[in-house]
C-alpha positions as CSV (number, residue, x, y, z in Angstrom):
1,M,0.0,0.0,0.0
2,Q,1.3,3.4,-0.9
3,R,1.2,6.0,1.9
4,T,-0.7,9.2,1.1
5,T,-0.1,12.5,2.7
6,D,-3.2,12.4,4.9
7,M,-2.9,8.7,5.9
8,P,-2.1,8.3,9.6
9,L,1.0,6.3,10.5
10,W,-1.1,3.6,12.4
11,V,-3.1,2.9,9.2
12,F,0.1,2.7,7.1
13,L,1.8,0.3,9.6
14,G,-1.3,-1.9,9.9
15,L,-1.6,-2.4,6.2
16,A,1.9,-1.8,5.0
17,N,2.3,-5.0,2.9
18,V,-1.3,-5.5,1.9
19,N,-2.2,-4.1,-1.5
20,T,-5.9,-5.1,-1.9
21,R,-9.0,-4.9,0.2
22,K,-9.5,-8.6,-0.2
23,G,-6.0,-9.3,1.2
24,A,-6.7,-7.0,4.2
25,L,-10.0,-8.7,4.9
26,I,-8.3,-12.1,4.8
27,L,-5.7,-10.8,7.3
28,F,-8.4,-9.5,9.6
29,G,-10.4,-12.7,9.3
30,V,-7.5,-15.0,10.1
31,C,-6.3,-12.9,13.0
32,L,-9.9,-12.8,14.5
33,A,-10.3,-16.6,13.9
34,F,-7.0,-17.3,15.7
35,S,-7.9,-15.0,18.6
36,V,-11.2,-16.8,19.1
37,A,-9.6,-20.2,18.8
38,C,-7.0,-19.3,21.4
39,L,-9.7,-18.9,24.1
40,P,-10.8,-22.6,24.4
41,L,-7.2,-23.8,23.6
42,S,-5.9,-21.8,26.6
43,Y,-8.7,-22.7,28.9
44,Y,-8.5,-26.4,28.3
45,Q,-4.7,-26.4,27.9
46,V,-4.8,-28.4,24.7
47,V,-1.4,-27.1,23.7
48,D,0.9,-26.2,26.5
49,W,2.5,-23.1,24.9
50,I,-0.9,-21.4,24.1
51,D,-2.2,-19.4,27.0
52,W,-4.6,-16.4,27.4
53,T,-1.9,-13.9,26.4
54,W,-2.3,-15.1,22.7
55,A,-5.9,-14.1,22.7
56,A,-5.1,-10.9,24.6
57,M,-2.6,-10.0,21.9
58,L,-4.6,-11.0,18.9
59,F,-7.9,-9.3,19.8
60,P,-6.3,-5.8,19.7
61,C,-4.5,-6.7,16.5
62,S,-7.8,-7.7,14.9
63,L,-9.3,-4.4,16.0
64,W,-6.3,-2.5,14.6
65,Y,-6.7,-4.2,11.2
66,W,-10.4,-3.6,11.1
67,L,-10.0,0.1,12.0
68,S,-7.3,0.5,9.4
69,I,-9.5,-1.1,6.7
70,R,-12.3,1.1,7.7
71,W,-10.1,4.2,7.5
72,V,-8.9,3.3,4.0
73,D,-12.4,2.6,2.8
74,K,-13.6,6.0,4.0
75,H,-10.7,8.2,3.0
76,T,-8.4,7.0,0.2
77,G,-9.8,3.8,-1.2
78,W,-7.8,0.8,-2.5
79,A,-5.6,0.6,-5.5
């Protein structure tokens, strides 16, 4: 993604290597799916190295991606 003059840094960093809206939505969907999957995995200790911190990290990342996608949709659009 090319950075425009009015694009905030947080939007550019969130979608720096994503060129299309479809790619950004896939990134958001995968991050959200993994964050939801981490909740039961950490509760039941299915995998020892997955704990609640994974979900605590992935939920804000999902929100960041979603807000970045929303900003690009409203202001600059996709290439």
